[in-house]
N, C-alpha and C positions, 0 to 999 in steps of 0.2 A: 956679822962682814960689815964695816962699814961702809959706806962709799961719799970720796970725795968729789964736789964737782970742782974744775979746774971752768976757768972762763972759756976755753974755748969749747970746750963740752955742753957749758950753757950755752953759748950762744950758736953753737949748733944744732941744738935741741930748738930751740928760737924760730933758727931759718926753715928748719923744718917743718914748723908746725905752720909757720906763714907761707911757704910757699903751696904747703897741702892746703891750706886754709882760700887759696885762690879760687882753685875748683870747687872746692864740696867742705865747708868751715868744721860740720858735726864731723867727721871723716879726720880730721885733722885732730882735733876736740879727742876722738876713742886711742888714736895710735899715740898722740903725745901722754894716755892715760894708761897706756897700754905697755908702753915703753917705764913708766915710770914703775908700776906696781911688778913686772917683772923686776927695775934694780929694787924693791924693798924687800920681793920677797928671795932676791939670790941666794939671799946667806942661809935656807932649809928655817928658819926658824923668825915668823912673824915676828916676834918677841923682839927679834932685833932689829926693827926696822927704822928706816930712817923717815921725815917728812921731804921724801925724794924731790917732791915738785915745790917744797918753799926752798932748797937747796938749790933747785935747779933755775929760782926766780920766777918758777911760772906757778905758786900754788897761795 
C-alpha cells in the first residue's frame, strides 16, 4: 500500500505537532513519530513502506 500525503494532511500533522509541542515537545515528537510509523506499517509488509516523515514534510 502506498500512502500519498495531501497538503491538508501535511498541514494537519504539522499543526498537531505544533499544538502538542507548546505543552510538551518530547511528547509531540513521540506522537508524530508513532503516527508516521503506523502509516509505514499499515500495508502489512514493511518492505513496501515509505518515508512517511519525508513525504509529510517532517523528515
